[in-house]
mmCIF file of the N, C-alpha and C atoms, coordinates in Angstrom:
data_MODEL
# 
_entry.id   MODEL 
# 
loop_
_atom_site.group_PDB 
_atom_site.id 
_atom_site.type_symbol 
_atom_site.label_atom_id 
_atom_site.label_alt_id 
_atom_site.label_comp_id 
_atom_site.label_asym_id 
_atom_site.label_entity_id 
_atom_site.label_seq_id 
_atom_site.pdbx_PDB_ins_code 
_atom_site.Cartn_x 
_atom_site.Cartn_y 
_atom_site.Cartn_z 
_atom_site.occupancy 
_atom_site.B_iso_or_equiv 
_atom_site.pdbx_formal_charge 
_atom_site.auth_seq_id 
_atom_site.auth_comp_id 
_atom_site.auth_asym_id 
_atom_site.auth_atom_id 
_atom_site.pdbx_PDB_model_num 
ATOM 1   N N  . UNK A 1 1  ? 18.055 -23.452 -0.310  1.00 0.00 ? 1  UNK A N  1 
ATOM 2   C CA . UNK A 1 1  ? 17.272 -22.294 -0.647  1.00 0.00 ? 1  UNK A CA 1 
ATOM 3   C C  . UNK A 1 1  ? 17.827 -21.061 0.061   1.00 0.00 ? 1  UNK A C  1 
ATOM 4   N N  . UNK A 1 2  ? 17.952 -19.987 -0.667  1.00 0.00 ? 2  UNK A N  1 
ATOM 5   C CA . UNK A 1 2  ? 18.438 -18.749 -0.082  1.00 0.00 ? 2  UNK A CA 1 
ATOM 6   C C  . UNK A 1 2  ? 17.310 -17.987 0.573   1.00 0.00 ? 2  UNK A C  1 
ATOM 7   N N  . UNK A 1 3  ? 17.677 -17.073 1.428   1.00 0.00 ? 3  UNK A N  1 
ATOM 8   C CA . UNK A 1 3  ? 16.681 -16.265 2.121   1.00 0.00 ? 3  UNK A CA 1 
ATOM 9   C C  . UNK A 1 3  ? 17.158 -14.831 2.119   1.00 0.00 ? 3  UNK A C  1 
ATOM 10  N N  . UNK A 1 4  ? 16.223 -13.904 1.985   1.00 0.00 ? 4  UNK A N  1 
ATOM 11  C CA . UNK A 1 4  ? 16.591 -12.503 2.058   1.00 0.00 ? 4  UNK A CA 1 
ATOM 12  C C  . UNK A 1 4  ? 15.521 -11.767 2.830   1.00 0.00 ? 4  UNK A C  1 
ATOM 13  N N  . UNK A 1 5  ? 15.949 -10.828 3.650   1.00 0.00 ? 5  UNK A N  1 
ATOM 14  C CA . UNK A 1 5  ? 15.003 -10.030 4.418   1.00 0.00 ? 5  UNK A CA 1 
ATOM 15  C C  . UNK A 1 5  ? 14.525 -8.877  3.548   1.00 0.00 ? 5  UNK A C  1 
ATOM 16  N N  . UNK A 1 6  ? 13.236 -8.561  3.688   1.00 0.00 ? 6  UNK A N  1 
ATOM 17  C CA . UNK A 1 6  ? 12.709 -7.400  3.038   1.00 0.00 ? 6  UNK A CA 1 
ATOM 18  C C  . UNK A 1 6  ? 13.212 -6.166  3.779   1.00 0.00 ? 6  UNK A C  1 
ATOM 19  N N  . UNK A 1 7  ? 13.711 -5.177  3.079   1.00 0.00 ? 7  UNK A N  1 
ATOM 20  C CA . UNK A 1 7  ? 14.292 -4.010  3.747   1.00 0.00 ? 7  UNK A CA 1 
ATOM 21  C C  . UNK A 1 7  ? 13.269 -3.093  4.404   1.00 0.00 ? 7  UNK A C  1 
ATOM 22  N N  . UNK A 1 8  ? 11.987 -3.323  4.171   1.00 0.00 ? 8  UNK A N  1 
ATOM 23  C CA . UNK A 1 8  ? 11.006 -2.371  4.669   1.00 0.00 ? 8  UNK A CA 1 
ATOM 24  C C  . UNK A 1 8  ? 9.852  -2.996  5.445   1.00 0.00 ? 8  UNK A C  1 
ATOM 25  N N  . UNK A 1 9  ? 9.753  -4.308  5.515   1.00 0.00 ? 9  UNK A N  1 
ATOM 26  C CA . UNK A 1 9  ? 8.660  -4.944  6.247   1.00 0.00 ? 9  UNK A CA 1 
ATOM 27  C C  . UNK A 1 9  ? 9.208  -5.745  7.411   1.00 0.00 ? 9  UNK A C  1 
ATOM 28  N N  . UNK A 1 10 ? 9.051  -5.238  8.603   1.00 0.00 ? 10 UNK A N  1 
ATOM 29  C CA . UNK A 1 10 ? 9.574  -5.895  9.797   1.00 0.00 ? 10 UNK A CA 1 
ATOM 30  C C  . UNK A 1 10 ? 8.916  -7.273  9.952   1.00 0.00 ? 10 UNK A C  1 
ATOM 31  N N  . UNK A 1 11 ? 9.747  -8.303  10.109  1.00 0.00 ? 11 UNK A N  1 
ATOM 32  C CA . UNK A 1 11 ? 9.243  -9.657  10.332  1.00 0.00 ? 11 UNK A CA 1 
ATOM 33  C C  . UNK A 1 11 ? 8.917  -10.425 9.079   1.00 0.00 ? 11 UNK A C  1 
ATOM 34  N N  . UNK A 1 12 ? 9.028  -9.799  7.909   1.00 0.00 ? 12 UNK A N  1 
ATOM 35  C CA . UNK A 1 12 ? 8.709  -10.464 6.642   1.00 0.00 ? 12 UNK A CA 1 
ATOM 36  C C  . UNK A 1 12 ? 10.005 -10.775 5.907   1.00 0.00 ? 12 UNK A C  1 
ATOM 37  N N  . UNK A 1 13 ? 10.094 -11.992 5.382   1.00 0.00 ? 13 UNK A N  1 
ATOM 38  C CA . UNK A 1 13 ? 11.285 -12.344 4.612   1.00 0.00 ? 13 UNK A CA 1 
ATOM 39  C C  . UNK A 1 13 ? 10.882 -13.181 3.389   1.00 0.00 ? 13 UNK A C  1 
ATOM 40  N N  . UNK A 1 14 ? 11.775 -13.219 2.433   1.00 0.00 ? 14 UNK A N  1 
ATOM 41  C CA . UNK A 1 14 ? 11.579 -13.979 1.203   1.00 0.00 ? 14 UNK A CA 1 
ATOM 42  C C  . UNK A 1 14 ? 12.537 -15.146 1.190   1.00 0.00 ? 14 UNK A C  1 
ATOM 43  N N  . UNK A 1 15 ? 12.051 -16.267 0.660   1.00 0.00 ? 15 UNK A N  1 
ATOM 44  C CA . UNK A 1 15 ? 12.878 -17.454 0.503   1.00 0.00 ? 15 UNK A CA 1 
ATOM 45  C C  . UNK A 1 15 ? 12.661 -18.008 -0.899  1.00 0.00 ? 15 UNK A C  1 
ATOM 46  N N  . UNK A 1 16 ? 13.733 -18.300 -1.596  1.00 0.00 ? 16 UNK A N  1 
ATOM 47  C CA . UNK A 1 16 ? 13.598 -18.885 -2.931  1.00 0.00 ? 16 UNK A CA 1 
ATOM 48  C C  . UNK A 1 16 ? 12.969 -20.261 -2.838  1.00 0.00 ? 16 UNK A C  1 
ATOM 49  N N  . UNK A 1 17 ? 12.089 -20.550 -3.793  1.00 0.00 ? 17 UNK A N  1 
ATOM 50  C CA . UNK A 1 17 ? 11.453 -21.876 -3.833  1.00 0.00 ? 17 UNK A CA 1 
ATOM 51  C C  . UNK A 1 17 ? 12.143 -22.742 -4.872  1.00 0.00 ? 17 UNK A C  1 
ATOM 52  N N  . UNK A 1 18 ? 11.915 -24.033 -4.771  1.00 0.00 ? 18 UNK A N  1 
ATOM 53  C CA . UNK A 1 18 ? 12.516 -24.988 -5.723  1.00 0.00 ? 18 UNK A CA 1 
ATOM 54  C C  . UNK A 1 18 ? 12.000 -24.752 -7.146  1.00 0.00 ? 18 UNK A C  1 
ATOM 55  N N  . UNK A 1 19 ? 10.812 -24.153 -7.269  1.00 0.00 ? 19 UNK A N  1 
ATOM 56  C CA . UNK A 1 19 ? 10.246 -23.923 -8.599  1.00 0.00 ? 19 UNK A CA 1 
ATOM 57  C C  . UNK A 1 19 ? 10.679 -22.599 -9.215  1.00 0.00 ? 19 UNK A C  1 
ATOM 58  N N  . UNK A 1 20 ? 11.541 -21.848 -8.504  1.00 0.00 ? 20 UNK A N  1 
ATOM 59  C CA . UNK A 1 20 ? 12.067 -20.615 -9.059  1.00 0.00 ? 20 UNK A CA 1 
ATOM 60  C C  . UNK A 1 20 ? 11.355 -19.350 -8.608  1.00 0.00 ? 20 UNK A C  1 
ATOM 61  N N  . UNK A 1 21 ? 10.314 -19.472 -7.822  1.00 0.00 ? 21 UNK A N  1 
ATOM 62  C CA . UNK A 1 21 ? 9.607  -18.319 -7.311  1.00 0.00 ? 21 UNK A CA 1 
ATOM 63  C C  . UNK A 1 21 ? 10.155 -17.906 -5.958  1.00 0.00 ? 21 UNK A C  1 
ATOM 64  N N  . UNK A 1 22 ? 9.382  -17.092 -5.239  1.00 0.00 ? 22 UNK A N  1 
ATOM 65  C CA . UNK A 1 22 ? 9.781  -16.626 -3.920  1.00 0.00 ? 22 UNK A CA 1 
ATOM 66  C C  . UNK A 1 22 ? 8.624  -16.876 -2.951  1.00 0.00 ? 22 UNK A C  1 
ATOM 67  N N  . UNK A 1 23 ? 8.914  -17.536 -1.846  1.00 0.00 ? 23 UNK A N  1 
ATOM 68  C CA . UNK A 1 23 ? 7.942  -17.702 -0.768  1.00 0.00 ? 23 UNK A CA 1 
ATOM 69  C C  . UNK A 1 23 ? 8.026  -16.468 0.134   1.00 0.00 ? 23 UNK A C  1 
ATOM 70  N N  . UNK A 1 24 ? 6.866  -15.963 0.567   1.00 0.00 ? 24 UNK A N  1 
ATOM 71  C CA . UNK A 1 24 ? 6.831  -14.825 1.472   1.00 0.00 ? 24 UNK A CA 1 
ATOM 72  C C  . UNK A 1 24 ? 6.452  -15.351 2.856   1.00 0.00 ? 24 UNK A C  1 
ATOM 73  N N  . UNK A 1 25 ? 7.338  -15.114 3.811   1.00 0.00 ? 25 UNK A N  1 
ATOM 74  C CA . UNK A 1 25 ? 7.153  -15.600 5.179   1.00 0.00 ? 25 UNK A CA 1 
ATOM 75  C C  . UNK A 1 25 ? 7.016  -14.423 6.138   1.00 0.00 ? 25 UNK A C  1 
ATOM 76  N N  . UNK A 1 26 ? 6.086  -14.539 7.055   1.00 0.00 ? 26 UNK A N  1 
ATOM 77  C CA . UNK A 1 26 ? 5.923  -13.532 8.098   1.00 0.00 ? 26 UNK A CA 1 
ATOM 78  C C  . UNK A 1 26 ? 6.025  -14.284 9.420   1.00 0.00 ? 26 UNK A C  1 
ATOM 79  N N  . UNK A 1 27 ? 6.974  -13.922 10.238  1.00 0.00 ? 27 UNK A N  1 
ATOM 80  C CA . UNK A 1 27 ? 7.248  -14.649 11.492  1.00 0.00 ? 27 UNK A CA 1 
ATOM 81  C C  . UNK A 1 27 ? 7.396  -16.144 11.212  1.00 0.00 ? 27 UNK A C  1 
ATOM 82  N N  . UNK A 1 28 ? 8.083  -16.458 10.138  1.00 0.00 ? 28 UNK A N  1 
ATOM 83  C CA . UNK A 1 28 ? 8.375  -17.826 9.699   1.00 0.00 ? 28 UNK A CA 1 
ATOM 84  C C  . UNK A 1 28 ? 7.152  -18.635 9.280   1.00 0.00 ? 28 UNK A C  1 
ATOM 85  N N  . UNK A 1 29 ? 6.018  -17.992 9.042   1.00 0.00 ? 29 UNK A N  1 
ATOM 86  C CA . UNK A 1 29 ? 4.820  -18.654 8.519   1.00 0.00 ? 29 UNK A CA 1 
ATOM 87  C C  . UNK A 1 29 ? 4.632  -18.255 7.063   1.00 0.00 ? 29 UNK A C  1 
ATOM 88  N N  . UNK A 1 30 ? 4.375  -19.237 6.205   1.00 0.00 ? 30 UNK A N  1 
ATOM 89  C CA . UNK A 1 30 ? 4.135  -18.948 4.797   1.00 0.00 ? 30 UNK A CA 1 
ATOM 90  C C  . UNK A 1 30 ? 2.830  -18.201 4.631   1.00 0.00 ? 30 UNK A C  1 
ATOM 91  N N  . UNK A 1 31 ? 2.888  -16.999 4.037   1.00 0.00 ? 31 UNK A N  1 
ATOM 92  C CA . UNK A 1 31 ? 1.679  -16.191 3.840   1.00 0.00 ? 31 UNK A CA 1 
ATOM 93  C C  . UNK A 1 31 ? 1.367  -15.977 2.377   1.00 0.00 ? 31 UNK A C  1 
ATOM 94  N N  . UNK A 1 32 ? 2.325  -16.280 1.506   1.00 0.00 ? 32 UNK A N  1 
ATOM 95  C CA . UNK A 1 32 ? 2.085  -16.092 0.070   1.00 0.00 ? 32 UNK A CA 1 
ATOM 96  C C  . UNK A 1 32 ? 3.324  -16.396 -0.721  1.00 0.00 ? 32 UNK A C  1 
ATOM 97  N N  . UNK A 1 33 ? 3.235  -16.153 -2.007  1.00 0.00 ? 33 UNK A N  1 
ATOM 98  C CA . UNK A 1 33 ? 4.379  -16.398 -2.871  1.00 0.00 ? 33 UNK A CA 1 
ATOM 99  C C  . UNK A 1 33 ? 4.274  -15.496 -4.087  1.00 0.00 ? 33 UNK A C  1 
ATOM 100 N N  . UNK A 1 34 ? 5.369  -15.365 -4.812  1.00 0.00 ? 34 UNK A N  1 
ATOM 101 C CA . UNK A 1 34 ? 5.362  -14.566 -6.025  1.00 0.00 ? 34 UNK A CA 1 
ATOM 102 C C  . UNK A 1 34 ? 6.348  -15.194 -7.021  1.00 0.00 ? 34 UNK A C  1 
ATOM 103 N N  . UNK A 1 35 ? 6.105  -14.880 -8.287  1.00 0.00 ? 35 UNK A N  1 
ATOM 104 C CA . UNK A 1 35 ? 7.020  -15.333 -9.330  1.00 0.00 ? 35 UNK A CA 1 
ATOM 105 C C  . UNK A 1 35 ? 7.115  -14.243 -10.387 1.00 0.00 ? 35 UNK A C  1 
ATOM 106 N N  . UNK A 1 36 ? 8.228  -14.213 -11.091 1.00 0.00 ? 36 UNK A N  1 
ATOM 107 C CA . UNK A 1 36 ? 8.493  -13.169 -12.075 1.00 0.00 ? 36 UNK A CA 1 
ATOM 108 C C  . UNK A 1 36 ? 7.459  -13.212 -13.197 1.00 0.00 ? 36 UNK A C  1 
ATOM 109 N N  . UNK A 1 37 ? 7.157  -12.031 -13.708 1.00 0.00 ? 37 UNK A N  1 
ATOM 110 C CA . UNK A 1 37 ? 6.220  -11.890 -14.817 1.00 0.00 ? 37 UNK A CA 1 
ATOM 111 C C  . UNK A 1 37 ? 6.975  -11.219 -15.957 1.00 0.00 ? 37 UNK A C  1 
ATOM 112 N N  . UNK A 1 38 ? 6.483  -10.098 -16.433 1.00 0.00 ? 38 UNK A N  1 
ATOM 113 C CA . UNK A 1 38 ? 7.091  -9.382  -17.545 1.00 0.00 ? 38 UNK A CA 1 
ATOM 114 C C  . UNK A 1 38 ? 7.771  -8.119  -17.011 1.00 0.00 ? 38 UNK A C  1 
ATOM 115 N N  . UNK A 1 39 ? 9.006  -7.871  -17.462 1.00 0.00 ? 39 UNK A N  1 
ATOM 116 C CA . UNK A 1 39 ? 9.728  -6.694  -17.013 1.00 0.00 ? 39 UNK A CA 1 
ATOM 117 C C  . UNK A 1 39 ? 10.011 -6.749  -15.534 1.00 0.00 ? 39 UNK A C  1 
ATOM 118 N N  . UNK A 1 40 ? 9.654  -5.661  -14.815 1.00 0.00 ? 40 UNK A N  1 
ATOM 119 C CA . UNK A 1 40 ? 9.906  -5.600  -13.378 1.00 0.00 ? 40 UNK A CA 1 
ATOM 120 C C  . UNK A 1 40 ? 8.700  -6.038  -12.557 1.00 0.00 ? 40 UNK A C  1 
ATOM 121 N N  . UNK A 1 41 ? 7.738  -6.701  -13.184 1.00 0.00 ? 41 UNK A N  1 
ATOM 122 C CA . UNK A 1 41 ? 6.514  -7.114  -12.495 1.00 0.00 ? 41 UNK A CA 1 
ATOM 123 C C  . UNK A 1 41 ? 6.586  -8.557  -11.999 1.00 0.00 ? 41 UNK A C  1 
ATOM 124 N N  . UNK A 1 42 ? 5.910  -8.775  -10.886 1.00 0.00 ? 42 UNK A N  1 
ATOM 125 C CA . UNK A 1 42 ? 5.833  -10.085 -10.246 1.00 0.00 ? 42 UNK A CA 1 
ATOM 126 C C  . UNK A 1 42 ? 4.378  -10.423 -9.995  1.00 0.00 ? 42 UNK A C  1 
ATOM 127 N N  . UNK A 1 43 ? 3.971  -11.685 -10.264 1.00 0.00 ? 43 UNK A N  1 
ATOM 128 C CA . UNK A 1 43 ? 2.632  -12.147 -9.951  1.00 0.00 ? 43 UNK A CA 1 
ATOM 129 C C  . UNK A 1 43 ? 2.614  -12.525 -8.462  1.00 0.00 ? 43 UNK A C  1 
ATOM 130 N N  . UNK A 1 44 ? 1.622  -11.999 -7.739  1.00 0.00 ? 44 UNK A N  1 
ATOM 131 C CA . UNK A 1 44 ? 1.544  -12.213 -6.290  1.00 0.00 ? 44 UNK A CA 1 
ATOM 132 C C  . UNK A 1 44 ? 0.337  -13.061 -5.934  1.00 0.00 ? 44 UNK A C  1 
ATOM 133 N N  . UNK A 1 45 ? 0.524  -13.950 -4.969  1.00 0.00 ? 45 UNK A N  1 
ATOM 134 C CA . UNK A 1 45 ? -0.520 -14.854 -4.494  1.00 0.00 ? 45 UNK A CA 1 
ATOM 135 C C  . UNK A 1 45 ? -0.538 -14.875 -2.974  1.00 0.00 ? 45 UNK A C  1 
ATOM 136 N N  . UNK A 1 46 ? -1.736 -14.953 -2.396  1.00 0.00 ? 46 UNK A N  1 
ATOM 137 C CA . UNK A 1 46 ? -1.906 -15.044 -0.946  1.00 0.00 ? 46 UNK A CA 1 
ATOM 138 C C  . UNK A 1 46 ? -2.321 -16.466 -0.613  1.00 0.00 ? 46 UNK A C  1 
ATOM 139 N N  . UNK A 1 47 ? -1.728 -17.039 0.419   1.00 0.00 ? 47 UNK A N  1 
ATOM 140 C CA . UNK A 1 47 ? -2.090 -18.402 0.851   1.00 0.00 ? 47 UNK A CA 1 
ATOM 141 C C  . UNK A 1 47 ? -3.527 -18.435 1.318   1.00 0.00 ? 47 UNK A C  1 
ATOM 142 N N  . UNK A 1 48 ? -4.164 -19.588 1.107   1.00 0.00 ? 48 UNK A N  1 
ATOM 143 C CA . UNK A 1 48 ? -5.529 -19.790 1.581   1.00 0.00 ? 48 UNK A CA 1 
ATOM 144 C C  . UNK A 1 48 ? -5.531 -20.148 3.057   1.00 0.00 ? 48 UNK A C  1 
ATOM 145 N N  . UNK A 1 49 ? -6.712 -20.242 3.655   1.00 0.00 ? 49 UNK A N  1 
ATOM 146 C CA . UNK A 1 49 ? -6.824 -20.502 5.087   1.00 0.00 ? 49 UNK A CA 1 
ATOM 147 C C  . UNK A 1 49 ? -6.461 -21.935 5.497   1.00 0.00 ? 49 UNK A C  1 
ATOM 148 N N  . UNK A 1 50 ? -6.496 -22.883 4.559   1.00 0.00 ? 50 UNK A N  1 
ATOM 149 C CA . UNK A 1 50 ? -6.172 -24.269 4.888   1.00 0.00 ? 50 UNK A CA 1 
ATOM 150 C C  . UNK A 1 50 ? -4.884 -24.677 4.199   1.00 0.00 ? 50 UNK A C  1 
ATOM 151 N N  . UNK A 1 51 ? -4.233 -25.686 4.726   1.00 0.00 ? 51 UNK A N  1 
ATOM 152 C CA . UNK A 1 51 ? -2.968 -26.150 4.150   1.00 0.00 ? 51 UNK A CA 1 
ATOM 153 C C  . UNK A 1 51 ? -3.129 -26.650 2.715   1.00 0.00 ? 51 UNK A C  1 
ATOM 154 N N  . UNK A 1 52 ? -4.293 -27.232 2.372   1.00 0.00 ? 52 UNK A N  1 
ATOM 155 C CA . UNK A 1 52 ? -4.508 -27.750 1.023   1.00 0.00 ? 52 UNK A CA 1 
ATOM 156 C C  . UNK A 1 52 ? -5.113 -26.715 0.080   1.00 0.00 ? 52 UNK A C  1 
ATOM 157 N N  . UNK A 1 53 ? -5.317 -25.493 0.551   1.00 0.00 ? 53 UNK A N  1 
ATOM 158 C CA . UNK A 1 53 ? -5.879 -24.412 -0.265  1.00 0.00 ? 53 UNK A CA 1 
ATOM 159 C C  . UNK A 1 53 ? -4.777 -23.815 -1.144  1.00 0.00 ? 53 UNK A C  1 
ATOM 160 N N  . UNK A 1 54 ? -4.983 -23.767 -2.457  1.00 0.00 ? 54 UNK A N  1 
ATOM 161 C CA . UNK A 1 54 ? -3.924 -23.234 -3.321  1.00 0.00 ? 54 UNK A CA 1 
ATOM 162 C C  . UNK A 1 54 ? -3.731 -21.715 -3.215  1.00 0.00 ? 54 UNK A C  1 
ATOM 163 N N  . UNK A 1 55 ? -4.597 -21.038 -2.501  1.00 0.00 ? 55 UNK A N  1 
ATOM 164 C CA . UNK A 1 55 ? -4.479 -19.597 -2.393  1.00 0.00 ? 55 UNK A CA 1 
ATOM 165 C C  . UNK A 1 55 ? -5.138 -18.877 -3.548  1.00 0.00 ? 55 UNK A C  1 
ATOM 166 N N  . UNK A 1 56 ? -4.866 -17.583 -3.645  1.00 0.00 ? 56 UNK A N  1 
ATOM 167 C CA . UNK A 1 56 ? -5.516 -16.799 -4.726  1.00 0.00 ? 56 UNK A CA 1 
ATOM 168 C C  . UNK A 1 56 ? -4.561 -15.723 -5.224  1.00 0.00 ? 56 UNK A C  1 
ATOM 169 N N  . UNK A 1 57 ? -4.663 -15.433 -6.529  1.00 0.00 ? 57 UNK A N  1 
ATOM 170 C CA . UNK A 1 57 ? -3.844 -14.362 -7.089  1.00 0.00 ? 57 UNK A CA 1 
ATOM 171 C C  . UNK A 1 57 ? -4.385 -12.995 -6.649  1.00 0.00 ? 57 UNK A C  1 
ATOM 172 N N  . UNK A 1 58 ? -3.479 -12.070 -6.389  1.00 0.00 ? 58 UNK A N  1 
ATOM 173 C CA . UNK A 1 58 ? -3.916 -10.722 -5.992  1.00 0.00 ? 58 UNK A CA 1 
ATOM 174 C C  . UNK A 1 58 ? -3.445 -9.643  -6.952  1.00 0.00 ? 58 UNK A C  1 
ATOM 175 N N  . UNK A 1 59 ? -2.675 -10.014 -7.966  1.00 0.00 ? 59 UNK A N  1 
ATOM 176 C CA . UNK A 1 59 ? -2.273 -9.037  -8.962  1.00 0.00 ? 59 UNK A CA 1 
ATOM 177 C C  . UNK A 1 59 ? -0.824 -9.114  -9.350  1.00 0.00 ? 59 UNK A C  1 
ATOM 178 N N  . UNK A 1 60 ? -0.449 -8.166  -10.204 1.00 0.00 ? 60 UNK A N  1 
ATOM 179 C CA . UNK A 1 60 ? 0.923  -8.081  -10.733 1.00 0.00 ? 60 UNK A CA 1 
ATOM 180 C C  . UNK A 1 60 ? 1.488  -6.727  -10.313 1.00 0.00 ? 60 UNK A C  1 
ATOM 181 N N  . UNK A 1 61 ? 2.642  -6.763  -9.617  1.00 0.00 ? 61 UNK A N  1 
ATOM 182 C CA . UNK A 1 61 ? 3.233  -5.561  -9.045  1.00 0.00 ? 61 UNK A CA 1 
ATOM 183 C C  . UNK A 1 61 ? 4.750  -5.614  -9.158  1.00 0.00 ? 61 UNK A C  1 
ATOM 184 N N  . UNK A 1 62 ? 5.407  -4.508  -8.768  1.00 0.00 ? 62 UNK A N  1 
ATOM 185 C CA . UNK A 1 62 ? 6.844  -4.585  -8.588  1.00 0.00 ? 62 UNK A CA 1 
ATOM 186 C C  . UNK A 1 62 ? 7.090  -5.560  -7.439  1.00 0.00 ? 62 UNK A C  1 
ATOM 187 N N  . UNK A 1 63 ? 8.313  -6.048  -7.325  1.00 0.00 ? 63 UNK A N  1 
ATOM 188 C CA . UNK A 1 63 ? 8.603  -7.033  -6.275  1.00 0.00 ? 63 UNK A CA 1 
ATOM 189 C C  . UNK A 1 63 ? 8.290  -6.510  -4.887  1.00 0.00 ? 63 UNK A C  1 
ATOM 190 N N  . UNK A 1 64 ? 8.719  -5.276  -4.593  1.00 0.00 ? 64 UNK A N  1 
ATOM 191 C CA . UNK A 1 64 ? 8.504  -4.687  -3.273  1.00 0.00 ? 64 UNK A CA 1 
ATOM 192 C C  . UNK A 1 64 ? 7.020  -4.519  -2.980  1.00 0.00 ? 64 UNK A C  1 
ATOM 193 N N  . UNK A 1 65 ? 6.266  -4.048  -3.978  1.00 0.00 ? 65 UNK A N  1 
ATOM 194 C CA . UNK A 1 65 ? 4.832  -3.860  -3.774  1.00 0.00 ? 65 UNK A CA 1 
ATOM 195 C C  . UNK A 1 65 ? 4.110  -5.175  -3.652  1.00 0.00 ? 65 UNK A C  1 
ATOM 196 N N  . UNK A 1 66 ? 4.545  -6.197  -4.370  1.00 0.00 ? 66 UNK A N  1 
ATOM 197 C CA . UNK A 1 66 ? 3.945  -7.537  -4.273  1.00 0.00 ? 66 UNK A CA 1 
ATOM 198 C C  . UNK A 1 66 ? 4.101  -8.077  -2.851  1.00 0.00 ? 66 UNK A C  1 
ATOM 199 N N  . UNK A 1 67 ? 5.297  -7.947  -2.288  1.00 0.00 ? 67 UNK A N  1 
ATOM 200 C CA . UNK A 1 67 ? 5.546  -8.410  -0.915  1.00 0.00 ? 67 UNK A CA 1 
ATOM 201 C C  . UNK A 1 67 ? 4.678  -7.630  0.069   1.00 0.00 ? 67 UNK A C  1 
ATOM 202 N N  . UNK A 1 68 ? 4.584  -6.334  -0.109  1.00 0.00 ? 68 UNK A N  1 
ATOM 203 C CA . UNK A 1 68 ? 3.771  -5.493  0.782   1.00 0.00 ? 68 UNK A CA 1 
ATOM 204 C C  . UNK A 1 68 ? 2.303  -5.892  0.718   1.00 0.00 ? 68 UNK A C  1 
ATOM 205 N N  . UNK A 1 69 ? 1.785  -6.087  -0.488  1.00 0.00 ? 69 UNK A N  1 
ATOM 206 C CA . UNK A 1 69 ? 0.374  -6.463  -0.653  1.00 0.00 ? 69 UNK A CA 1 
ATOM 207 C C  . UNK A 1 69 ? 0.074  -7.822  -0.039  1.00 0.00 ? 69 UNK A C  1 
ATOM 208 N N  . UNK A 1 70 ? 0.977  -8.788  -0.227  1.00 0.00 ? 70 UNK A N  1 
ATOM 209 C CA . UNK A 1 70 ? 0.789  -10.107 0.387   1.00 0.00 ? 70 UNK A CA 1 
ATOM 210 C C  . UNK A 1 70 ? 0.768  -9.970  1.901   1.00 0.00 ? 70 UNK A C  1 
ATOM 211 N N  . UNK A 1 71 ? 1.712  -9.219  2.457   1.00 0.00 ? 71 UNK A N  1 
ATOM 212 C CA . UNK A 1 71 ? 1.780  -9.031  3.917   1.00 0.00 ? 71 UNK A CA 1 
ATOM 213 C C  . UNK A 1 71 ? 0.524  -8.353  4.446   1.00 0.00 ? 71 UNK A C  1 
ATOM 214 N N  . UNK A 1 72 ? 0.034  -7.335  3.748   1.00 0.00 ? 72 UNK A N  1 
ATOM 215 C CA . UNK A 1 72 ? -1.178 -6.656  4.196   1.00 0.00 ? 72 UNK A CA 1 
ATOM 216 C C  . UNK A 1 72 ? -2.386 -7.599  4.184   1.00 0.00 ? 72 UNK A C  1 
ATOM 217 N N  . UNK A 1 73 ? -2.489 -8.431  3.139   1.00 0.00 ? 73 UNK A N  1 
ATOM 218 C CA . UNK A 1 73 ? -3.587 -9.402  3.063   1.00 0.00 ? 73 UNK A CA 1 
ATOM 219 C C  . UNK A 1 73 ? -3.534 -10.384 4.218   1.00 0.00 ? 73 UNK A C  1 
ATOM 220 N N  . UNK A 1 74 ? -2.328 -10.687 4.704   1.00 0.00 ? 74 UNK A N  1 
ATOM 221 C CA . UNK A 1 74 ? -2.149 -11.650 5.791   1.00 0.00 ? 74 UNK A CA 1 
ATOM 222 C C  . UNK A 1 74 ? -2.335 -11.014 7.180   1.00 0.00 ? 74 UNK A C  1 
ATOM 223 N N  . UNK A 1 75 ? -2.557 -9.698  7.231   1.00 0.00 ? 75 UNK A N  1 
ATOM 224 C CA . UNK A 1 75 ? -2.800 -9.054  8.499   1.00 0.00 ? 75 UNK A CA 1 
ATOM 225 C C  . UNK A 1 75 ? -1.649 -8.200  9.018   1.00 0.00 ? 75 UNK A C  1 
ATOM 226 N N  . UNK A 1 76 ? -0.527 -8.167  8.307   1.00 0.00 ? 76 UNK A N  1 
ATOM 227 C CA . UNK A 1 76 ? 0.595  -7.328  8.700   1.00 0.00 ? 76 UNK A CA 1 
ATOM 228 C C  . UNK A 1 76 ? 0.150  -5.865  8.574   1.00 0.00 ? 76 UNK A C  1 
ATOM 229 N N  . UNK A 1 77 ? 0.588  -5.032  9.462   1.00 0.00 ? 77 UNK A N  1 
ATOM 230 C CA . UNK A 1 77 ? 0.252  -3.599  9.392   1.00 0.00 ? 77 UNK A CA 1 
ATOM 231 C C  . UNK A 1 77 ? 1.525  -2.768  9.387   1.00 0.00 ? 77 UNK A C  1 
ATOM 232 N N  . UNK A 1 78 ? 1.504  -1.711  8.590   1.00 0.00 ? 78 UNK A N  1 
ATOM 233 C CA . UNK A 1 78 ? 2.647  -0.821  8.523   1.00 0.00 ? 78 UNK A CA 1 
ATOM 234 C C  . UNK A 1 78 ? 2.769  -0.045  9.837   1.00 0.00 ? 78 UNK A C  1 
ATOM 235 N N  . UNK A 1 79 ? 3.994  0.092   10.359  1.00 0.00 ? 79 UNK A N  1 
ATOM 236 C CA . UNK A 1 79 ? 4.181  0.841   11.618  1.00 0.00 ? 79 UNK A CA 1 
ATOM 237 C C  . UNK A 1 79 ? 3.715  2.287   11.451  1.00 0.00 ? 79 UNK A C  1 
ATOM 238 N N  . UNK A 1 80 ? 3.136  2.824   12.506  1.00 0.00 ? 80 UNK A N  1 
ATOM 239 C CA . UNK A 1 80 ? 2.659  4.231   12.456  1.00 0.00 ? 80 UNK A CA 1 
ATOM 240 C C  . UNK A 1 80 ? 3.542  5.105   13.295  1.00 0.00 ? 80 UNK A C  1 
# 
C-alpha cells in the first residue's frame, strides 16, 4: 500500500486501501476513510469510537476538503 502526506494537515497522511479507497491516518491512528465519487468529489467517512463500529458518512467533498473534514471530526485543529 502506498502512502502520501497531506500537504496542508500536519500529522495527517493518506494510505491506499486494498479496496481502492484511502485511509486517513492522524499520528498513525486510523480516523476515517474516503473513496472516489463523481468527478472531483470523494465520499468521506469518520471512524466510530469502537473498533467494530463502521463509522459514519460525513459528506461528499473534494479530496483535500474530505481529508480536512475527517481530521476536524477526529479532533485535529488547524494551526493558528
